[in-house]
C-alpha positions as CSV (number, residue, x, y, z in Angstrom):
1,X,-90.6,-67.4,109.8
2,X,-93.4,-67.7,112.3
3,X,-93.3,-71.5,112.1
4,X,-89.5,-71.6,112.8
5,X,-88.0,-72.0,116.3
6,X,-87.5,-68.5,117.8
7,X,-83.8,-69.0,118.1
8,X,-83.4,-70.0,114.5
9,X,-85.6,-67.1,113.3
10,X,-83.6,-64.7,115.4
11,X,-80.3,-66.0,113.9
12,X,-81.7,-65.6,110.4
13,X,-82.9,-62.0,111.1
14,X,-79.5,-61.2,112.7
15,X,-77.7,-62.6,109.6
16,X,-79.9,-60.4,107.2
17,X,-79.4,-57.3,109.4
18,X,-75.7,-57.6,110.1
19,X,-74.4,-59.1,106.9
20,X,-76.7,-58.6,104.0
21,X,-78.2,-55.2,104.7
22,X,-74.9,-53.6,105.7
23,X,-72.8,-54.7,102.7
24,X,-72.5,-53.0,99.3
25,X,-72.6,-56.3,97.5
26,X,-75.1,-58.8,99.0
27,X,-74.2,-61.3,96.3
28,X,-70.8,-61.9,97.8
29,X,-72.4,-63.9,100.7
30,X,-74.7,-66.0,98.6
31,X,-74.6,-68.3,95.6
32,X,-76.7,-68.1,92.4
33,X,-79.2,-70.9,92.0
34,X,-79.6,-73.0,88.9
35,X,-82.1,-75.0,86.9
36,X,-85.7,-74.0,87.6
37,X,-84.5,-71.4,90.3
38,X,-82.2,-69.6,87.9
39,X,-82.2,-65.8,88.7
40,X,-82.5,-66.4,92.5
41,X,-79.8,-66.5,95.1
42,X,-79.2,-68.8,98.1
43,X,-77.9,-67.8,101.5
44,X,-76.8,-70.3,104.1
45,X,-77.6,-69.7,107.7
46,X,-76.6,-72.8,109.6
47,X,-78.7,-75.7,108.3
48,X,-81.3,-73.3,106.9
49,X,-81.4,-71.8,103.4
50,X,-82.9,-68.5,102.3
51,X,-84.0,-68.3,98.7
52,X,-83.9,-64.6,97.6
53,X,-84.5,-62.4,94.7
54,X,-81.9,-59.6,94.6
55,X,-83.2,-56.5,92.9
56,X,-80.1,-54.5,92.2
57,X,-81.7,-51.5,90.7
58,X,-83.4,-50.7,94.0
59,X,-80.9,-52.5,96.3
60,X,-83.5,-54.8,97.7
61,X,-83.0,-58.4,98.8
62,X,-86.4,-60.1,98.9
63,X,-86.5,-63.3,100.9
64,X,-88.9,-65.6,99.1
65,X,-88.5,-68.8,101.1
66,X,-86.8,-70.0,104.3
67,X,-86.5,-73.6,105.1
68,X,-84.2,-76.4,106.3
69,X,-81.7,-77.5,103.7
70,X,-83.3,-80.9,103.4
71,X,-86.7,-79.5,102.3
72,X,-86.1,-76.1,100.8
73,X,-85.6,-77.2,97.2
74,X,-88.4,-79.8,97.2
75,X,-91.1,-79.1,94.6
76,X,-89.0,-76.6,92.6
């Protein structure tokens, strides 16, 4: 997050605070990933993507990666 533009980072933090952390089902805003990222979830924030691990037993959404949509899936 430190490498992102401040405005974009603020938008991502706002999204996580206002939508994901306040909802009973964080999966309804995301999409499950496939292939070698199976088990992880994707959230879209503008042109950026968040790859997350949703740990339902503890109600935790762990953000593993943040990146522009053109680069986020490279190398996976």
